C-alpha positions in Angstrom: -33.5 -23.2 11.0 -30.1 -21.9 10.8 -26.7 -23.4 10.2 -25.1 -25.1 13.2 -22.4 -23.2 14.9 -19.2 -25.0 15.5 -18.2 -25.5 19.1 -14.9 -23.6 19.6 -13.8 -26.1 22.4 -14.1 -29.1 20.1 -11.7 -27.6 17.5 -9.2 -26.8 20.2 -9.1 -30.4 21.4 -8.3 -31.8 18.0 -5.5 -29.4 17.3 -3.9 -29.5 20.7 -3.5 -33.4 20.7 -1.6 -34.3 17.6 -1.5 -38.0 16.6 1.4 -39.9 18.1 3.6 -41.9 15.8 3.6 -45.7 16.0 6.6 -47.0 18.0 8.8 -49.8 16.7 9.4 -48.8 13.1 9.2 -52.2 11.4 9.3 -55.9 12.2 11.4 -57.1 15.1 14.3 -59.4 14.3 14.0 -63.0 15.4 16.0 -63.9 18.6 19.0 -66.1 18.0 19.4 -68.7 20.7 23.0 -69.8 21.5 23.8 -73.5 21.3 25.6 -73.5 24.6 28.9 -75.0 25.4 29.8 -78.0 23.3 31.8 -80.6 25.2 34.5 -82.7 23.6 33.6 -86.4 23.5 35.7 -88.4 26.0 37.5 -91.3 24.7 38.3 -93.2 28.0 39.6 -96.7 28.2 37.3 -99.5 29.0 40.0 -102.0 29.9 43.5 -101.3 31.3 46.5 -101.4 29.1 49.9 -102.2 30.6 51.0 -98.5 31.0 47.8 -97.4 32.6 47.8 -100.3 35.0 51.3 -99.6 36.1 50.4 -95.9 36.5 47.5 -96.9 38.7 49.7 -98.8 41.2 52.5 -96.2 41.0 50.6 -92.8 41.3 47.1 -93.4 42.7 48.2 -94.5 46.2 50.1 -91.2 46.6 47.0 -89.0 45.9 45.6 -87.3 49.0 42.0 -87.6 47.8 41.1 -90.7 45.8 37.6 -91.1 44.3 36.5 -92.9 41.1 35.9 -89.5 39.4 39.4 -88.3 40.2 41.0 -91.5 39.0 38.9 -91.6 35.9 39.8 -88.1 34.9 43.6 -88.4 35.6 44.1 -91.9 34.0 41.5 -91.4 31.2 39.6 -94.6 32.1 35.9 -95.2 32.5 34.2 -94.6 35.9 33.2 -98.2 36.3 36.8 -99.3 35.7 38.0 -96.8 38.2 35.6 -98.2 40.9 36.9 -101.7 40.4 40.5 -100.6 40.4 40.0 -98.7 43.7 38.4 -101.8 45.3 41.4 -103.8 44.3 43.9 -101.2 45.8 41.8 -101.2 49.0 42.0 -105.0 49.3 45.8 -104.8 49.0 45.9 -102.1 51.7 47.5 -99.6 49.4 44.7 -97.0 50.0 42.5 -96.4 53.0 38.7 -96.0 53.0 37.4 -92.7 54.4 33.7 -92.7 53.6 31.5 -95.2 51.8 28.1 -94.2 50.4 26.1 -95.8 47.6 26.7 -92.7 45.4 30.3 -91.8 46.3 33.2 -93.7 47.7 36.1 -91.7 49.1 39.6 -93.1 49.8 42.9 -91.5 50.9 46.5 -92.6 50.9 47.5 -95.2 53.4 49.9 -93.6 55.9 52.3 -95.4 58.2 49.9 -94.9 61.2 47.1 -97.5 61.4 43.4 -96.7 61.7 42.1 -95.8 65.2 39.9 -98.9 65.2 42.8 -101.2 64.6 45.0 -99.8 67.4 44.6 -101.2 70.9 43.1 -98.4 72.8 44.5 -97.6 76.2 41.9 -97.0 78.9 41.7 -93.3 79.9 41.7 -92.7 83.7 38.1 -92.5 85.0 37.0 -89.5 86.9 35.4 -89.9 90.3 35.7 -92.3 93.2 37.1 -95.8 92.6 35.5 -98.2 95.0 
């Protein structure tokens, strides 16, 4: 029984494929999450003071688009207070209702012309034979 001969192909395989180094090279850093944008706390009025109430009657009827959110932002008042104020202006005919929905109420300034519904409509001439 003789000594085993080494396979020449086996040795060639080992030497031709060197070991690959591990990728990465250490522990990965922990991801830092951003906090996002921090909003400033609003300090809006809950009740009208004299200056704001005067401003409501002076400036708001001249706005082209009047919504509770617009009034709240410009006069620095709460949204609920803005809704009540707009209802009051509408009752006094200082602003005109455009669209009413349970989520959003839209008003516009009251112009000199009346609403189409309030004007007496003239009958347009009818086409066809009049018998």
